[in-house]
C-alpha positions as CSV (number, residue, x, y, z in Angstrom):
1,X,53.0,-20.0,72.9
2,X,52.7,-16.3,74.1
3,X,51.0,-14.3,76.8
4,X,51.6,-15.2,80.4
5,X,54.3,-17.5,79.2
6,X,56.4,-17.2,76.0
7,X,57.7,-20.5,74.7
8,X,58.4,-22.1,71.3
9,X,58.2,-25.9,70.7
10,X,59.4,-27.9,67.7
11,X,57.8,-31.3,67.9
12,X,58.1,-34.3,65.7
13,X,55.4,-36.8,65.1
14,X,56.7,-40.1,66.4
15,X,56.3,-43.5,64.7
16,X,53.4,-44.3,66.9
17,X,51.5,-41.2,65.7
18,X,52.0,-39.1,68.9
19,X,53.6,-35.8,69.6
20,X,55.1,-35.2,73.1
21,X,54.7,-31.9,74.9
22,X,57.2,-31.1,77.7
23,X,55.3,-30.7,81.0
24,X,52.0,-31.6,79.3
25,X,52.5,-35.1,77.9
26,X,51.7,-36.9,74.6
27,X,48.9,-36.3,72.1
28,X,47.7,-38.7,69.3
29,X,47.6,-36.9,65.9
30,X,48.0,-39.8,63.3
31,X,45.3,-39.9,60.7
32,X,43.9,-36.5,61.5
33,X,44.0,-33.3,59.3
34,X,46.3,-30.5,60.2
35,X,43.3,-28.2,60.9
36,X,41.9,-30.7,63.4
37,X,45.3,-31.2,65.1
38,X,45.7,-27.4,65.4
39,X,42.3,-27.0,67.1
40,X,43.1,-29.9,69.4
41,X,46.4,-28.4,70.5
42,X,44.7,-25.0,71.2
43,X,42.0,-26.6,73.2
44,X,44.5,-28.5,75.4
45,X,46.5,-25.3,76.2
46,X,43.3,-23.4,77.0
47,X,42.4,-26.1,79.6
48,X,45.8,-26.4,81.2
49,X,47.4,-23.0,81.0
50,X,45.7,-19.7,81.9
51,X,46.5,-16.5,80.0
52,X,48.3,-18.2,77.1
53,X,47.6,-18.0,73.3
54,X,48.9,-20.7,70.9
55,X,49.7,-20.7,67.2
56,X,50.5,-23.9,65.4
57,X,52.4,-24.3,62.0
58,X,54.0,-27.2,60.1
59,X,57.7,-26.9,60.1
60,X,58.7,-29.7,57.7
61,X,57.0,-32.6,56.0
62,X,58.2,-36.1,56.6
63,X,59.6,-37.7,53.4
64,X,59.2,-41.4,52.5
65,X,60.0,-43.7,49.6
66,X,57.3,-45.3,47.5
67,X,57.5,-47.5,44.3
68,X,55.7,-47.2,41.0
69,X,55.6,-50.1,38.7
70,X,53.7,-51.4,35.6
71,X,52.5,-49.3,32.7
72,X,53.6,-45.9,33.9
73,X,55.9,-43.6,31.9
74,X,58.7,-43.6,34.4
75,X,58.6,-46.5,36.8
76,X,60.9,-46.7,39.8
77,X,61.3,-45.5,43.4
78,X,60.2,-42.0,44.3
79,X,60.8,-39.9,47.4
80,X,57.6,-38.1,48.4
81,X,56.2,-36.3,51.4
82,X,54.1,-38.0,53.9
83,X,50.8,-36.5,52.6
84,X,51.2,-37.8,49.0
85,X,48.2,-39.6,47.5
86,X,47.9,-42.2,44.7
87,X,47.1,-39.6,42.0
88,X,49.9,-37.3,43.1
89,X,52.4,-40.1,42.9
90,X,51.2,-41.0,39.4
91,X,51.7,-37.4,38.3
92,X,55.2,-37.5,39.7
93,X,56.0,-40.5,37.5
94,X,54.8,-38.7,34.3
95,X,51.4,-40.4,34.1
96,X,50.1,-43.6,32.7
97,X,51.0,-45.1,29.3
98,X,48.4,-45.5,26.7
99,X,48.7,-49.2,27.2
100,X,48.1,-48.9,31.0
101,X,44.8,-49.3,32.7
102,X,42.9,-46.4,34.2
103,X,40.4,-48.6,36.0
104,X,42.5,-51.0,38.0
105,X,45.3,-49.1,39.7
106,X,46.5,-51.2,42.6
107,X,48.0,-49.9,45.9
108,X,50.1,-52.7,47.5
109,X,51.4,-52.7,51.0
110,X,53.5,-55.5,52.4
111,X,52.7,-57.6,49.3
112,X,48.9,-57.3,49.6
113,X,46.4,-55.2,47.6
114,X,44.9,-52.8,50.1
115,X,43.1,-50.5,47.7
116,X,42.1,-50.3,44.0
117,X,41.6,-46.9,42.3
118,X,39.3,-46.5,39.3
119,X,40.3,-43.2,37.7
120,X,37.0,-43.1,35.7
121,X,35.3,-42.3,39.0
122,X,37.6,-39.3,39.5
123,X,37.7,-38.1,35.8
124,X,34.0,-38.6,34.9
125,X,32.3,-38.3,38.3
126,X,34.7,-36.3,40.5
127,X,34.8,-39.0,43.1
128,X,38.2,-39.0,44.9
129,X,37.2,-41.2,47.9
130,X,39.6,-44.0,46.8
131,X,42.5,-41.6,46.2
132,X,44.1,-42.6,49.5
133,X,47.3,-41.3,51.2
134,X,50.5,-43.4,50.7
135,X,52.7,-44.7,53.4
136,X,56.4,-45.5,53.5
137,X,57.2,-48.5,51.3
138,X,53.9,-48.6,49.4
139,X,53.9,-49.8,45.8
140,X,51.6,-48.5,43.1
141,X,51.1,-51.0,40.3
142,X,49.4,-50.0,37.0
143,X,48.4,-53.2,35.0
144,X,47.9,-53.4,31.3
145,X,44.8,-51.9,29.8
146,X,41.7,-54.2,29.9
147,X,38.8,-54.5,27.5
148,X,37.9,-51.3,25.6
149,X,35.3,-50.1,23.2
150,X,35.3,-47.2,20.7
151,X,32.4,-44.7,20.9
152,X,32.1,-42.3,17.9
153,X,29.7,-40.2,16.0
154,X,27.1,-37.9,17.6
155,X,28.4,-38.1,21.2
156,X,29.9,-35.4,23.5
157,X,33.3,-37.1,23.9
158,X,34.1,-39.6,21.1
159,X,37.0,-41.7,22.2
160,X,38.2,-45.2,23.3
161,X,36.8,-46.2,26.7
162,X,38.0,-49.0,29.0
163,X,35.5,-51.4,30.4
164,X,35.3,-52.5,34.0
165,X,33.3,-55.7,34.2
166,X,30.0,-56.2,32.4
167,X,29.0,-52.9,30.7
168,X,25.8,-52.1,28.9
169,X,25.4,-50.0,25.8
170,X,23.6,-47.3,27.7
171,X,26.5,-47.1,30.2
172,X,29.1,-47.0,27.4
173,X,27.3,-44.0,25.8
174,X,27.1,-42.3,29.2
175,X,30.8,-42.6,29.6
176,X,31.2,-40.7,26.3
177,X,29.1,-37.8,27.8
178,X,25.8,-38.9,26.2
179,X,24.4,-38.5,22.8
180,X,24.1,-35.1,21.1
181,X,20.7,-33.7,20.3
182,X,21.2,-34.5,16.6
183,X,22.2,-38.2,17.3
184,X,19.9,-40.8,15.9
185,X,19.2,-43.2,18.8
186,X,16.7,-45.4,17.1
187,X,19.4,-47.3,15.2
188,X,22.8,-47.3,16.9
189,X,25.5,-49.3,15.0
190,X,27.6,-51.7,16.9
191,X,30.3,-53.6,15.0
192,X,31.9,-56.6,16.7
193,X,35.0,-58.6,15.5
194,X,34.4,-62.3,15.7
195,X,36.2,-65.4,14.4
196,X,33.9,-65.5,11.4
197,X,34.2,-61.8,10.6
198,X,32.6,-58.5,11.6
199,X,29.2,-58.9,13.1
200,X,26.8,-55.9,12.8
201,X,24.2,-54.9,15.4
202,X,21.6,-52.2,15.0
203,X,20.1,-51.3,18.4
204,X,17.2,-49.0,19.4
205,X,17.9,-47.1,22.6
206,X,14.3,-46.4,23.1
207,X,13.8,-50.1,24.0
208,X,15.0,-52.0,27.1
209,X,16.8,-54.5,24.8
210,X,18.9,-51.8,23.2
211,X,19.7,-50.1,26.5
212,X,20.7,-53.4,28.2
213,X,22.8,-54.7,25.3
214,X,26.2,-55.9,26.7
215,X,29.2,-54.5,24.8
216,X,32.4,-56.5,24.5
217,X,36.1,-55.8,24.0
218,X,36.8,-54.3,20.6
219,X,33.2,-53.2,19.8
220,X,32.9,-50.1,17.6
221,X,29.8,-48.1,18.7
222,X,28.7,-45.4,16.3
223,X,25.7,-43.0,16.7
224,X,24.7,-41.6,13.3
225,X,23.3,-38.1,12.7
226,X,19.6,-37.7,12.4
227,X,18.0,-36.6,9.2
228,X,18.3,-32.8,8.8
229,X,15.3,-32.5,6.6
230,X,12.6,-30.3,7.9
231,X,9.8,-32.1,9.6
232,X,6.3,-30.7,10.0
233,X,7.2,-27.4,8.5
234,X,6.7,-25.1,5.5
235,X,9.4,-22.8,4.1
236,X,9.0,-19.1,3.1
237,X,11.5,-17.7,0.6
238,X,12.1,-14.5,-1.4
239,X,11.0,-11.0,-0.9
240,X,9.7,-11.5,2.7
241,X,10.9,-9.9,5.9
242,X,11.5,-13.2,7.7
243,X,12.6,-16.0,5.5
244,X,12.9,-19.5,6.8
245,X,10.9,-22.5,8.1
246,X,7.6,-22.2,9.9
247,X,5.6,-24.8,11.9
248,X,3.0,-26.5,9.8
249,X,-0.5,-27.1,11.1
250,X,-3.3,-29.0,9.3
251,X,-5.5,-26.7,7.3
252,X,-2.8,-24.0,7.1
253,X,-3.2,-21.5,4.2
254,X,-1.1,-18.8,2.5
255,X,-2.9,-16.1,4.6
256,X,-1.9,-17.9,7.8
257,X,1.7,-17.8,6.7
258,X,1.7,-14.3,5.3
259,X,-1.0,-12.3,7.0
260,X,0.0,-8.7,6.5
261,X,1.7,-7.0,3.5
262,X,3.3,-4.3,5.6
263,X,4.7,-6.4,8.4
264,X,5.5,-9.6,6.6
265,X,6.6,-8.5,3.0
266,X,9.3,-6.3,1.7
267,X,8.3,-3.3,-0.4
268,X,9.8,-5.1,-3.4
269,X,7.4,-8.1,-3.1
270,X,5.3,-8.9,-6.2
271,X,1.7,-9.2,-5.1
272,X,0.5,-10.6,-8.5
273,X,2.9,-13.5,-8.8
274,X,4.0,-16.1,-6.3
275,X,4.6,-19.8,-6.3
276,X,4.2,-22.9,-4.1
277,X,6.6,-25.7,-4.9
278,X,5.4,-29.1,-3.7
279,X,7.0,-32.5,-3.7
280,X,4.5,-35.0,-5.0
281,X,6.2,-38.5,-4.7
282,X,9.0,-40.4,-3.0
283,X,11.4,-39.5,-5.9
284,X,10.9,-35.9,-4.8
285,X,9.4,-34.8,-8.1
286,X,7.7,-31.4,-7.8
287,X,4.7,-29.6,-9.0
288,X,4.2,-25.8,-9.1
289,X,1.2,-23.9,-8.0
290,X,0.7,-20.2,-8.9
291,X,-1.3,-17.7,-6.9
292,X,-1.7,-13.9,-6.4
293,X,-0.3,-13.1,-3.0
294,X,-2.2,-9.8,-2.7
295,X,-5.5,-11.6,-3.3
296,X,-4.7,-14.3,-0.9
297,X,-4.0,-11.8,1.9
298,X,-6.8,-9.4,1.2
299,X,-9.4,-12.0,0.3
300,X,-8.8,-15.2,2.4
301,X,-11.9,-16.9,0.9
302,X,-10.5,-16.5,-2.7
303,X,-9.0,-19.4,-4.7
304,X,-5.6,-17.7,-4.4
305,X,-5.5,-18.5,-0.7
306,X,-4.1,-22.0,-1.3
307,X,-4.2,-24.7,1.3
308,X,-0.6,-25.7,2.2
309,X,0.8,-29.1,2.8
310,X,3.7,-30.3,4.9
311,X,7.0,-29.5,3.2
312,X,5.7,-26.9,0.8
313,X,8.0,-24.0,-0.2
314,X,6.5,-20.6,-0.9
315,X,8.4,-18.3,-3.2
316,X,7.7,-14.5,-3.3
317,X,9.3,-12.7,-6.2
318,X,10.7,-9.2,-6.8
319,X,8.5,-6.6,-8.5
320,X,11.5,-4.7,-10.0
321,X,11.2,-1.5,-7.9
322,X,14.4,0.0,-6.7
323,X,13.7,0.1,-3.0
324,X,17.1,1.6,-2.1
325,X,16.1,4.8,-3.8
326,X,12.3,5.0,-3.2
327,X,12.4,3.8,0.5
328,X,15.5,5.7,1.7
329,X,15.1,7.5,4.9
330,X,17.4,10.4,4.3
331,X,16.3,13.3,2.1
332,X,18.1,13.7,-1.2
333,X,20.9,16.2,-1.1
334,X,21.2,18.8,-3.9
335,X,24.4,18.9,-5.8
336,X,25.0,22.6,-5.9
337,X,27.9,22.5,-8.4
338,X,25.7,20.5,-10.8
339,X,22.9,23.0,-10.3
340,X,25.2,25.9,-11.0
341,X,26.5,24.3,-14.1
342,X,23.0,23.7,-15.3
343,X,21.8,27.2,-14.8
344,X,24.9,29.0,-16.1
345,X,24.3,27.9,-19.7
346,X,27.7,26.2,-20.2
347,X,28.3,24.6,-23.5
348,X,30.3,21.7,-24.8
349,X,31.7,20.5,-28.1
350,X,29.9,17.5,-29.5
351,X,32.6,15.0,-30.5
352,X,30.5,13.5,-33.3
353,X,29.6,16.7,-35.2
354,X,32.0,19.3,-33.8
355,X,29.0,21.6,-32.9
356,X,29.0,23.8,-29.8
357,X,25.9,22.6,-27.9
358,X,24.1,23.9,-24.8
359,X,24.5,21.6,-21.8
360,X,20.8,20.7,-21.5
361,X,19.3,18.0,-19.3
362,X,17.9,16.4,-22.4
363,X,21.4,15.4,-23.4
364,X,21.7,13.5,-20.1
365,X,18.3,11.9,-20.5
366,X,19.2,10.8,-24.0
367,X,22.4,9.2,-22.8
368,X,20.6,7.4,-20.0
369,X,18.0,6.1,-22.5
370,X,20.8,4.9,-24.8
371,X,22.5,3.0,-21.9
372,X,19.2,1.3,-21.0
373,X,18.5,0.3,-24.6
374,X,22.0,-1.1,-25.0
375,X,21.6,-3.1,-21.8
376,X,18.3,-4.5,-23.1
377,X,19.9,-5.3,-26.4
378,X,22.7,-7.2,-24.7
379,X,20.1,-9.7,-23.4
380,X,21.0,-9.5,-19.7
381,X,19.1,-12.0,-17.6
382,X,16.3,-10.4,-15.6
383,X,16.0,-10.7,-11.8
384,X,12.9,-12.8,-12.3
385,X,14.8,-15.4,-14.4
386,X,17.5,-15.6,-11.7
387,X,15.0,-16.2,-9.0
388,X,13.2,-18.9,-11.1
389,X,16.4,-20.7,-12.1
390,X,16.5,-23.3,-9.3
391,X,12.8,-24.2,-9.9
392,X,13.3,-24.4,-13.7
393,X,16.4,-26.6,-13.3
394,X,14.6,-29.0,-11.0
395,X,11.7,-29.3,-13.5
396,X,14.2,-30.0,-16.3
397,X,16.0,-32.7,-14.2
398,X,12.7,-34.6,-13.6
399,X,11.9,-34.8,-17.3
400,X,12.1,-38.3,-18.9
401,X,11.4,-40.1,-22.2
402,X,7.7,-40.1,-21.5
403,X,7.2,-36.6,-20.2
404,X,8.8,-33.4,-21.2
405,X,9.9,-30.8,-18.7
406,X,6.9,-28.9,-17.4
407,X,8.1,-25.5,-18.5
408,X,6.9,-23.0,-21.1
409,X,8.8,-20.1,-22.7
410,X,7.2,-16.7,-23.0
411,X,8.9,-14.0,-25.2
412,X,8.2,-10.8,-27.0
413,X,6.4,-7.8,-25.6
414,X,6.2,-8.9,-22.0
415,X,7.8,-7.3,-18.9
416,X,10.0,-10.3,-18.0
417,X,10.5,-12.6,-21.0
418,X,11.9,-16.0,-20.1
419,X,11.1,-19.6,-19.1
420,X,8.4,-20.3,-16.6
421,X,7.0,-23.4,-14.8
422,X,3.9,-24.8,-16.5
423,X,1.0,-25.1,-14.1
424,X,-1.5,-27.9,-14.1
425,X,-4.5,-26.5,-15.8
426,X,-2.8,-23.2,-16.0
427,X,-4.4,-20.4,-17.9
428,X,-3.0,-18.0,-20.4
429,X,-3.7,-15.1,-18.1
430,X,-1.7,-16.7,-15.3
431,X,1.3,-17.1,-17.6
432,X,1.1,-13.4,-18.4
433,X,1.1,-12.6,-14.7
434,X,4.2,-14.7,-14.3
435,X,6.0,-12.6,-17.0
436,X,4.9,-9.4,-15.3
437,X,2.2,-8.6,-17.8
438,X,2.2,-7.1,-21.3
439,X,4.3,-4.1,-22.3
440,X,2.9,-1.0,-24.0
441,X,4.2,-2.4,-27.3
442,X,2.2,-5.6,-27.2
443,X,0.0,-6.4,-30.1
444,X,-3.3,-7.7,-28.7
445,X,-4.8,-9.1,-31.9
446,X,-2.4,-11.9,-32.5
447,X,0.3,-13.9,-30.8
448,X,1.9,-17.2,-31.8
449,X,2.3,-20.5,-30.0
450,X,5.1,-22.7,-31.3
451,X,4.7,-26.3,-30.3
452,X,7.0,-29.3,-30.7
453,X,5.1,-32.5,-31.4
454,X,6.2,-36.1,-32.2
455,X,4.2,-37.4,-35.1
456,X,4.8,-40.9,-36.3
457,X,8.2,-41.0,-34.5
458,X,9.4,-37.7,-36.0
459,X,9.7,-34.3,-34.3
460,X,7.6,-31.6,-35.9
461,X,7.2,-28.0,-35.1
462,X,3.8,-26.3,-35.5
463,X,2.6,-22.8,-35.1
464,X,-0.8,-21.7,-33.8
465,X,-2.1,-18.1,-33.8
466,X,-4.0,-16.8,-30.8
467,X,-5.9,-13.6,-30.1
468,X,-4.3,-12.2,-27.0
469,X,-7.2,-9.9,-26.1
470,X,-9.8,-12.7,-26.4
471,X,-7.6,-15.1,-24.5
472,X,-7.3,-12.8,-21.6
473,X,-11.0,-12.1,-21.5
474,X,-11.8,-15.8,-21.8
475,X,-13.6,-15.3,-25.1
476,X,-13.3,-17.4,-28.3
477,X,-11.5,-20.7,-28.6
478,X,-9.1,-21.4,-25.7
479,X,-5.8,-23.0,-26.4
480,X,-4.5,-25.4,-23.8
481,X,-0.8,-24.7,-23.0
482,X,1.4,-27.8,-23.4
483,X,4.8,-28.6,-22.0
484,X,7.7,-26.7,-23.6
485,X,5.4,-24.5,-25.7
486,X,6.9,-21.2,-26.8
487,X,4.5,-18.2,-26.8
488,X,5.6,-15.1,-28.7
489,X,3.7,-11.9,-27.9
490,X,4.1,-9.8,-31.1
491,X,5.0,-6.1,-31.1
492,X,2.7,-3.6,-32.7
493,X,3.5,-2.9,-36.3
494,X,5.8,0.0,-36.8
495,X,6.4,0.3,-33.1
496,X,9.7,2.0,-32.5
497,X,10.8,3.4,-29.2
498,X,13.1,6.4,-28.8
499,X,13.4,7.1,-32.5
500,X,15.0,10.6,-32.3
501,X,17.3,12.8,-34.3
502,X,19.2,15.8,-33.0
503,X,19.4,19.0,-35.0
504,X,22.2,21.4,-34.1
505,X,23.4,24.7,-35.4
506,X,21.6,27.0,-37.9
507,X,18.1,25.6,-37.9
508,X,15.2,27.7,-36.6
509,X,14.3,25.4,-33.7
510,X,17.3,23.2,-32.9
511,X,16.8,20.2,-30.6
512,X,15.9,16.6,-30.4
513,X,13.0,15.5,-32.6
514,X,11.1,12.2,-32.6
515,X,10.2,10.8,-36.0
516,X,8.3,8.0,-37.7
517,X,10.1,5.4,-39.6
518,X,10.4,6.5,-43.2
519,X,10.9,10.2,-42.6
520,X,13.8,11.9,-44.4
521,X,16.2,14.7,-43.6
522,X,14.0,17.1,-45.5
523,X,11.0,16.1,-43.5
524,X,12.7,16.7,-40.1
525,X,14.2,20.0,-41.1
526,X,10.9,21.3,-42.3
527,X,9.4,20.3,-39.0
528,X,12.2,22.3,-37.3
529,X,11.2,25.5,-39.2
530,X,13.9,25.1,-41.9
531,X,17.3,26.7,-41.9
532,X,18.2,30.2,-40.8
533,X,19.5,32.9,-43.2
534,X,22.9,32.4,-41.7
535,X,23.1,28.7,-42.4
536,X,25.8,27.2,-44.6
537,X,24.3,23.9,-45.7
538,X,27.3,22.8,-47.8
539,X,29.4,22.5,-44.7
540,X,26.8,20.4,-42.8
541,X,28.1,17.5,-40.7
542,X,26.0,14.4,-40.3
543,X,26.7,11.5,-37.9
544,X,25.0,8.2,-37.5
545,X,25.0,6.0,-34.4
546,X,25.1,2.8,-36.4
547,X,28.1,3.9,-38.4
548,X,29.8,4.9,-35.1
549,X,29.4,1.4,-33.8
550,X,30.9,0.0,-37.0
551,X,33.8,2.4,-36.7
552,X,34.4,1.3,-33.1
553,X,34.6,-2.3,-34.2
554,X,37.0,-1.4,-37.1
555,X,39.2,0.6,-34.7
556,X,39.4,-2.3,-32.4
557,X,40.3,-4.7,-35.3
558,X,42.9,-2.2,-36.6
559,X,44.4,-1.9,-33.1
560,X,44.7,-5.7,-32.8
561,X,46.4,-5.9,-36.2
562,X,48.8,-3.1,-35.2
563,X,49.7,-4.9,-32.0
564,X,50.4,-8.1,-33.9
565,X,52.7,-6.2,-36.3
566,X,54.5,-4.6,-33.3
567,X,55.0,-8.1,-31.8
568,X,56.4,-9.3,-35.1
569,X,58.7,-6.2,-35.3
570,X,60.1,-6.8,-31.8
571,X,60.7,-10.5,-32.7
572,X,62.5,-9.6,-35.9
573,X,64.7,-7.1,-34.1
574,X,65.8,-9.8,-31.7
575,X,66.6,-12.4,-34.4
576,X,68.0,-10.2,-37.1
577,X,70.8,-7.6,-37.4
578,X,68.7,-5.4,-39.7
579,X,68.1,-1.8,-38.6
580,X,64.5,-0.4,-38.4
581,X,63.6,3.2,-38.3
582,X,60.7,2.7,-35.9
583,X,61.3,1.2,-32.4
584,X,58.6,-1.1,-30.8
585,X,58.1,1.5,-28.0
586,X,57.2,4.2,-30.6
587,X,54.8,1.8,-32.3
588,X,53.2,0.9,-28.9
589,X,52.6,4.6,-28.2
590,X,50.9,4.8,-31.6
591,X,48.7,1.7,-30.7
592,X,47.7,3.4,-27.4
593,X,46.6,6.5,-29.3
594,X,44.6,4.4,-31.7
595,X,43.0,2.6,-28.7
596,X,42.0,5.9,-27.2
597,X,40.7,7.3,-30.5
598,X,36.9,8.0,-30.5
599,X,34.7,6.9,-33.3
600,X,32.4,9.7,-34.6
601,X,30.3,7.9,-37.2
602,X,30.3,10.8,-39.7
603,X,28.7,10.4,-43.1
604,X,29.2,12.8,-46.0
605,X,25.8,14.2,-47.3
606,X,24.8,16.9,-49.6
607,X,22.2,18.9,-47.6
608,X,21.3,21.4,-50.4
609,X,20.4,18.5,-52.6
610,X,18.5,16.8,-49.8
611,X,16.5,20.0,-49.2
612,X,15.6,20.1,-52.9
613,X,14.1,16.6,-52.6
614,X,16.8,14.7,-54.4
615,X,15.9,11.0,-54.0
616,X,19.6,10.0,-53.5
617,X,20.7,12.7,-51.1
618,X,17.4,12.9,-49.1
619,X,18.2,9.8,-47.0
620,X,15.9,8.3,-44.4
621,X,16.9,9.2,-40.8
622,X,17.7,6.6,-38.2
623,X,17.5,6.7,-34.4
624,X,20.5,8.4,-32.9
625,X,21.3,10.6,-36.0
626,X,22.8,14.0,-35.5
627,X,22.9,16.9,-38.0
628,X,25.0,20.0,-37.5
629,X,24.4,23.0,-39.9
630,X,27.2,25.5,-39.4
631,X,26.9,29.2,-39.9
632,X,28.6,31.0,-42.8
633,X,32.2,31.6,-42.0
634,X,34.2,33.2,-44.9
635,X,37.5,32.9,-43.3
636,X,40.8,31.2,-44.4
637,X,43.2,30.2,-41.7
638,X,46.9,30.2,-42.5
639,X,49.1,28.4,-40.0
640,X,52.2,26.3,-39.7
641,X,55.6,27.3,-41.3
642,X,54.7,30.9,-42.1
643,X,55.9,34.1,-40.6
644,X,52.6,35.2,-39.2
645,X,49.8,32.7,-38.3
646,X,46.6,34.5,-39.1
647,X,43.0,34.2,-40.4
648,X,42.2,36.0,-43.7
649,X,38.8,36.9,-45.1
650,X,38.0,34.8,-48.2
651,X,38.4,36.7,-51.4
652,X,37.2,35.1,-54.6
653,X,40.0,34.7,-57.1
654,X,42.8,34.4,-54.6
655,X,45.1,31.4,-54.8
656,X,46.9,29.4,-52.2
657,X,50.1,31.3,-52.9
658,X,48.3,34.6,-52.5
659,X,47.1,33.6,-49.0
660,X,50.6,32.3,-48.0
661,X,52.2,35.6,-49.2
662,X,49.7,37.6,-47.2
663,X,51.0,35.8,-44.1
664,X,54.6,36.6,-44.9
665,X,57.3,34.6,-46.6
666,X,57.5,30.9,-45.5
667,X,60.1,30.5,-42.7
668,X,61.6,27.3,-44.2
669,X,60.7,28.0,-47.9
670,X,58.3,25.0,-48.2
671,X,57.1,24.1,-51.6
672,X,53.5,24.9,-52.4
673,X,52.7,21.2,-52.7
674,X,53.6,20.9,-49.0
675,X,50.9,23.3,-47.9
676,X,47.3,22.5,-47.2
677,X,44.3,24.8,-47.0
678,X,40.6,24.6,-46.4
679,X,37.9,27.2,-46.4
680,X,34.2,27.2,-47.1
681,X,33.1,28.8,-50.3
682,X,31.4,32.1,-49.5
683,X,27.9,32.7,-50.9
């Protein structure tokens, strides 16, 4: 108290709940909050003392002893402050055991139950009205757990829940936080243990009977997950901007699902080939419908604008265009170093012929064409085959003893050869659209259908010729396409792509020449203007791509054999005391050199005889051949163990010894048989 009077009081709340102020008398404070007591004291002093302000604080809390018994973790007597509540005392004892009840906590005073606390009200609803304050000598008793049920599955809080009296199924699910959106409430499983065994109940929560079903001790309540299958939807897949499920409406068509090629489709979408996969029975067997997506969008009244059904899946395929290159936003940057190299006229040594060749762009084009042809020869699966694989596998799986798989194979001169779904009443033209159409090499006058048929219990294979041109136009007899037919589109006779030979060196017009099958070396050289007057035909170098591939395989085989010999050598060195002149490490280095050796595919020919028309020497050329005609070079090179390494002009009549003597006496006096020489014969 300060102001007109300065005074400090330390007052204790008596047993009767009063505090006694000197000069001013008693005041009842029992059962009131501290805030209310403080306001009451201030009001009293404002009425009785003029010019005085009052502050009120709690100096110390009264302590008391209470008892905790039953299923608590640490039962016994506890000294607590006078404001302690039931839940605070339970926390001080370490909490309730798993065997204790959360719904029947008893507060006993003088041997009588004066309050019962249900912790579910506090934990699940936040109701603390029964969490009363304890008094000195009170006893908290936690009895054993009562009846309980298990709630699991698609609920917010799956757990064991204690019951408090009669409890309905709806209330039990609400205690678990309610069902999740994916919970299936039309058939909730309740398993009950009885004397005769486990009794099963299936209850529908949409009915009053299901909601009012009374659960009992030990019941196992399980809410299963709803079916995750799409309902009332169609699915759009493939080369579209927005893949996924779309709401189905009766009368919906392809044009309703994909209405604009620019907004709804990727630039790589094939507008001539798309499929609708439809389930046709309870076993989920499918049928496949084909349509032209571009026609369906541009002409909604056309037959390609198919009417969809619930559950249909629409597949849009890739057209094979490299969109990353053609649709890139940034402008292409020029490689200046590459440009400088191209314009400076640099040359390189051809490893196959040894010729010095200009670094022309045609060389790069040829290498690219070679890589593409090799990739095609390897039989890599096309993107179209990969996209169709799930559909083809499903059609194969639904085949049985009565019906073959509804697939057909199309090969030969088509853009995407492979296996395709067979359409009901599908036409030959639709099948060609599926394969991307015919290639430039396709022979239109005749193709072949190979059909497997069972005749008198035996499998037979029969072949039927068809006219492709007439079949496309709808003229002439039309063949029905059957399941598992194989259609082969033949290639035009004598059709060969990229049949080229490269002429290097002393020909009038060197370069890469295309040829027709059957042409010879003489024919190609004559087309190139013949040889120059400086040509040395006897020293010509001829390489063949086919021989190069054979050499590569032989080098690989030789390398494998050498590695096996090295392994055997290393093993013998470990198990034998014999001495070897070659160590395994030296042999391994030799194997590495052999592995890095490059095949050249050279073939010895006699160009002079070939130019004269000799039937043996004038061989037919093949794609990838190279011919190098060197210039005259009357020079003899002397090198190695001589005094002066030099190049000497060729002189008719001079022997090996004469050339060695012209380079000075040999430094180590080698014998003539140890020397080697080579020089072209001058004309």
